[in-house]
VOGU-3710 file (C-alpha; in Angstrom, 3 decimals, decimal comma):
1> mtyelhwsah> 136,558/13,607/9,663  137,116/15,846/12,639  136,487/14,944/16,247  135,901/18,033/18,347  136,613/18,368/22,041  134,815/21,328/23,544  136,878/21,406/26,748  140,241/21,622/24,974  141,181/24,851/26,710  141,531/22,943/29,952
11> ssaaefwylt> 142,773/19,587/28,746  146,536/19,726/29,326  146,723/16,632/31,513  144,336/14,585/29,439  146,051/15,545/26,191  149,398/14,503/27,610  148,082/11,039/28,424  146,432/10,853/25,036  149,555/11,746/23,126  152,174/9,834/25,008
21> swgayfwgvc> 150,855/6,476/23,894  152,428/5,394/20,603  149,000/4,795/19,210  147,626/7,972/20,730  144,548/5,841/21,371  144,734/4,153/24,779  143,087/7,031/26,599  140,159/7,153/24,236  139,738/3,394/24,357  139,910/2,858/28,074
31> fwnavmmtrk> 138,181/5,853/29,505  136,386/8,047/26,994  135,712/6,125/23,818  133,630/8,849/22,233  136,327/11,503/22,494  139,114/12,062/19,986  141,217/15,186/20,140  142,143/17,523/17,345  145,375/19,479/17,563  146,658/22,481/15,655
41> wlrwlpaaav> 150,372/22,222/15,100  152,292/25,286/16,125  153,734/25,656/12,664  150,245/26,642/11,475  150,425/29,749/13,646  151,383/32,836/11,696  154,900/33,806/12,681  153,601/37,192/13,790  151,363/35,500/16,352  154,203/33,832/18,214
51> paviaaaala> 155,409/36,945/20,081  151,847/37,482/21,296  151,764/33,947/22,654  155,029/34,480/24,453  153,932/37,840/25,797  151,132/36,039/27,583  153,607/33,710/29,270  155,968/34,710/32,046  159,348/33,921/30,541  161,940/32,784/33,038
61> gslpasagdp> 164,461/35,216/31,638  165,034/35,544/27,907  168,358/33,783/28,175  170,150/32,704/25,010  172,005/29,434/24,743  175,225/29,456/26,711  178,390/30,941/25,248  180,386/28,558/23,110  177,398/26,633/21,802  177,614/25,820/18,076
71> lppktpeqvl> 174,322/27,552/17,217  173,702/31,312/17,150  172,127/32,463/20,427  168,344/32,783/20,394  165,772/33,933/22,909  162,732/31,777/23,689  160,658/33,979/21,381  163,081/33,379/18,535  163,143/29,616/19,063  159,352/29,542/19,036
81> qliaqhrdpa> 159,350/31,546/15,830  161,760/29,012/14,357  159,339/26,205/15,232  156,333/28,120/13,893  158,029/28,762/10,572  159,084/25,194/9,893  157,098/23,186/7,378  156,456/19,473/7,105  159,730/18,159/5,743  160,059/15,025/3,712
91> lsgtleqsse> 161,959/12,691/5,996  162,770/9,210/7,130  164,088/8,401/10,549  164,134/6,195/13,601  162,382/7,151/16,822  163,192/5,795/20,258  160,649/6,104/23,042  161,330/5,387/26,692  158,871/5,497/29,550  159,465/5,447/33,287
101> lglpelpktg> 155,884/6,035/34,338  155,749/3,424/37,056  153,203/1,261/35,239  153,252/-2,483/35,845  154,316/-4,935/33,164  151,247/-6,097/31,279  150,630/-9,040/28,958  151,268/-8,288/25,296  147,999/-9,641/23,996  146,522/-6,886/21,888
111> sgtdtssaaw> 146,257/-6,622/18,148  147,742/-3,647/16,419  144,602/-3,096/14,346  141,909/-3,274/17,003  141,217/-1,084/19,992  142,734/-3,438/22,533  143,566/-1,448/25,625  146,318/-3,850/26,597  148,036/-3,341/23,257  148,274/0,398/23,710
121> lelltgphta> 149,058/0,418/27,399  151,848/-2,051/26,715  153,451/0,617/24,554  153,783/2,828/27,632  155,484/0,275/29,850  158,930/0,162/28,324  161,225/1,243/25,485  160,060/1,065/21,893  161,476/1,787/18,470  159,638/3,091/15,427
131> rvyrdgpdna> 160,559/3,917/11,866  158,941/7,092/10,530  158,508/8,068/6,876  156,900/11,277/5,665  156,496/12,991/2,309  154,057/15,858/2,480  150,808/15,934/4,458  149,195/12,971/2,696  151,962/10,374/2,738  153,152/8,937/6,010
141> riqvmdrlae> 154,149/5,581/7,432  155,036/4,576/10,961  156,385/1,148/11,853  156,462/0,291/15,544  159,013/-2,466/15,873  157,985/-5,227/18,261  159,991/-8,315/19,076  159,749/-10,526/15,967  156,857/-8,394/14,642  155,851/-4,885/13,717
151> rdairhgnev> 152,798/-2,652/13,770  152,246/-0,306/10,841  150,123/2,775/10,244  150,186/3,975/6,625  148,525/6,933/4,980  148,746/7,300/1,198  146,441/9,992/-0,126  142,952/9,176/1,146  143,822/5,564/1,964  144,690/4,626/5,547
161> wfynskdnta> 145,906/1,187/6,617  146,770/-0,333/9,987  148,588/-3,665/10,062  149,933/-6,019/12,723  152,303/-8,691/11,466  152,021/-10,661/14,698  148,513/-11,891/13,942  148,353/-10,850/10,266  145,422/-8,485/10,788  144,740/-5,281/8,893
171> ahaqlpagaa> 142,245/-2,441/9,069  141,434/-0,054/6,241  139,764/3,349/6,041  138,856/5,378/2,984  138,971/9,055/3,888  136,285/11,349/2,506  136,948/13,881/-0,212  138,531/17,009/1,156  140,441/15,175/3,853  143,756/15,643/2,075
181> gdadhysgkg> 146,245/17,517/4,176  144,254/16,996/7,369  146,518/14,216/8,573  146,206/14,903/12,289  142,551/13,874/12,255  143,386/10,482/10,800  146,484/9,462/12,735  144,183/7,467/15,018  145,104/4,111/16,363  148,475/2,742/15,462
191> atatpdqlaa> 150,278/6,031/14,815  153,084/7,153/17,055  153,283/10,542/18,665  156,280/12,126/16,951  158,362/14,868/18,594  156,773/17,607/16,490  153,257/16,475/17,439  154,098/16,367/21,132  155,949/19,666/20,986  153,028/21,383/19,264
201> mflakidpgt> 150,628/20,210/21,940  152,822/21,360/24,807  153,820/24,672/23,252  150,195/25,508/22,520  149,584/25,282/26,273  152,079/27,984/27,212  150,350/30,402/29,584  151,280/32,660/32,511  151,647/29,544/34,650  154,546/28,287/32,525
211> avrvgadvqv> 158,131/29,563/32,625  159,999/29,318/29,320  163,747/29,452/28,789  166,452/28,280/26,402  168,960/25,888/27,933  172,317/24,748/26,648  172,273/23,444/23,084  171,921/19,701/22,587  172,626/17,244/19,797  169,910/14,868/18,602
221> agreaynlvl> 170,357/12,371/15,761  173,624/14,092/14,903  171,957/17,492/14,489  172,561/20,593/16,617  169,437/21,740/18,402  168,172/24,462/20,685  166,905/23,220/24,036  163,585/24,913/24,835  162,538/24,207/28,428  159,012/24,649/29,813
231> tpkseatlvs> 158,639/24,621/33,596  155,247/24,709/35,341  155,197/27,302/38,101  152,631/25,331/40,076  153,876/23,089/42,855  150,708/21,009/42,649  151,389/19,365/39,298  153,305/16,128/38,812  155,162/17,590/35,822  158,576/19,036/36,670
241> siavavdgqt> 159,667/20,218/33,227  159,386/19,609/29,497  162,396/19,981/27,212  161,953/20,286/23,452  165,030/19,926/21,238  164,530/22,133/18,176  166,623/21,611/15,058  168,797/24,672/14,665  168,474/24,737/10,876  164,887/23,687/10,133
251> glplsvevka> 162,967/24,325/13,360  161,755/20,711/13,414  161,352/19,380/16,978  163,738/16,432/17,283  162,940/15,219/20,789  160,596/15,805/23,704  161,592/14,926/27,245  159,187/15,118/30,173  160,401/14,956/33,749  158,257/14,228/36,773
261> rgqadpafrv> 158,751/15,756/40,181  161,067/13,738/42,363  162,596/11,782/39,453  166,077/12,358/38,098  165,509/10,464/34,856  162,851/11,494/32,348  159,469/9,898/32,899  158,858/9,994/29,176  161,092/10,693/26,195  160,702/10,361/22,456
271> aytsltleap> 163,562/11,314/20,156  164,980/10,708/16,727  168,122/8,588/16,802  168,619/8,899/13,052  167,103/11,342/10,614  167,341/11,985/6,877  165,588/15,061/5,501  164,904/13,604/2,078  161,794/12,136/0,498  161,516/8,371/1,036
281> dasvfsfspp> 160,959/6,075/-1,907  157,301/6,264/-2,975  156,911/2,504/-2,527  157,164/2,971/1,245  153,632/4,379/1,285  152,049/1,619/-0,772  150,422/-1,232/1,141  148,490/-4,349/0,265  147,442/-6,884/2,915  149,539/-10,057/2,803
291> pgatvkeipv> 147,868/-13,286/1,706  145,645/-14,707/4,405  145,357/-11,430/6,325  142,126/-10,654/8,131  140,962/-7,242/6,915  138,436/-5,020/8,657  136,907/-1,870/7,165  136,779/1,156/9,445  133,735/3,372/8,863  134,618/7,048/8,537
301> qehqhgkdsa> 132,033/9,683/9,280  132,616/12,761/7,184  132,832/16,068/8,982  131,360/18,877/6,939  133,409/21,989/6,351  132,960/25,418/4,858  129,813/26,068/2,855  128,264/22,679/3,502  128,723/22,980/7,235  126,265/25,884/7,333
311> natppakdst> 123,494/23,513/6,260  124,613/20,622/8,420  122,506/19,683/11,402  124,583/20,172/14,535  124,754/17,234/16,920  122,550/17,420/19,937  124,339/18,608/23,041  123,662/16,912/26,322  124,949/19,098/29,126  124,613/16,242/31,590
321> hkpavtgsgw> 127,440/14,422/29,797  129,787/17,377/29,515  133,096/16,912/31,343  133,549/19,075/34,421  136,764/21,007/34,953  138,376/21,786/38,298  141,428/24,020/38,527  143,346/25,437/35,574  146,551/25,023/33,623  148,857/22,309/34,915
331> dtviefpagt> 146,574/21,730/37,932  143,509/20,919/35,845  141,337/17,970/36,835  138,902/16,643/34,233  135,830/14,769/35,462  133,736/12,653/33,117  130,182/11,859/34,231  129,057/8,296/34,743  128,320/6,527/31,482  130,573/8,698/29,298
341> agptsdatal> 134,085/7,495/30,095  133,838/4,081/31,617  136,131/1,241/30,566  135,219/-0,878/27,593  134,728/-4,596/28,018  138,271/-5,351/26,905  139,598/-2,869/29,469  137,917/-4,369/32,515  140,585/-7,029/33,135  143,279/-4,521/32,267
351> lqqatvpveg> 142,054/-2,124/34,933  142,375/-4,824/37,533  146,058/-5,233/36,656  147,026/-1,601/36,106  145,068/-0,024/38,955  144,990/-0,291/42,723  141,882/-0,147/44,896  141,251/3,113/46,743  138,317/4,429/48,684  135,383/4,687/46,316
361> grllstalvn> 137,031/3,156/43,255  140,324/2,282/41,610  143,391/4,401/40,834  145,674/4,270/37,813  148,796/6,014/39,057  151,755/7,085/36,935  154,602/9,495/37,411  152,904/12,129/35,255  149,161/11,455/35,186  146,711/9,951/37,660
371> vlvlddgrvl> 143,311/8,526/36,761  140,601/7,814/39,321  137,834/5,423/38,201  135,016/5,660/40,732  132,548/2,948/41,612  129,697/5,279/40,643  131,000/5,407/37,065  132,714/8,793/37,108  136,296/9,124/35,857  138,692/11,873/36,951
381> agsvpperlq> 142,110/12,548/35,474  144,890/15,069/35,901  148,620/15,638/36,239  148,082/16,050/39,966  148,467/13,819/43,047  145,671/11,325/43,770  144,539/13,451/46,715  143,567/16,231/44,329  141,443/13,830/42,276  139,729/12,509/45,376
391> aaaaqk> 139,078/16,038/46,628  137,567/16,996/43,272  135,399/13,863/43,325  134,143/14,692/46,819  132,836/18,069/45,661  130,031/16,413/43,707
//
């Protein structure tokens, strides 16, 4: 199953919002339910392609790590090659996520197995801890640790489970044949955005509007890491910088830290606090619903690939519902037409709590992303000040 997003070349701001929720699902639930994003991890790039990517960007000096650092000096190109060459390691570890986005505290009422907007937005309003287990592309488990409860997302072969111990609810999906190895498409609700996923998304967006440098080495989860720093050149974006800690031995991104303009502390950070690069016990990926659990089956629509796709009937395209794009790069504003990105019924009350009234609609304002929900049904989003969203809305 693949969900395609035809405006991905301009979706930096929207993808950031999408990925920074632990479930990577709040954005799709609240504002554009029909849209799920696919992402190509940077490690899938041929190593030879990395220099070409960097050549397109304006590097802020190919400066190696400072003298005396424990790792051999590397240029930004070399660090990116290190990331591109790394492969999915078998691992187990603990992730810590912290958010200083300026969102209000919201009631923790959502289930971990449904599409409750409050459940996912709650994950952005404070610190959270998750246990991560991985063994190849088809075995993964993520446990988001809540107070006195946990939320689990488990993939074992073609079986996918989501479970919330708080209300003893589970959801199950049986992936179609040929889905093996395509884990990104099935992370869905309940799965955390790990540092390598976030790093891949940001690094894929490197363009001439982004300065890239290597800062002083850092240590994450007891491992020495290169500190790759991306800095938008635009003064109009809310994003000040993005720092990716890259394991000096394996190339695995260990942490991602995003700073907003005008803030000393990171607005968002996710990092391993412990990490073991060994295969977890196979039992970790086995799951059966506990007695008395409410289980819901999730229908999965198979996306045709290869030979079969040539005979598949393409979906009808309605240009009137295509998102409009204003600006480019870090200044991009995405506008969804009325009827395509409005809040779901469970999000209506949430919007009243998380947004403030502005002329013509309501504004969800964070340190890194702003979302303008207009009374006429349109939704605009971008990593830009609210004034830019309102100006874009006024052009229609």
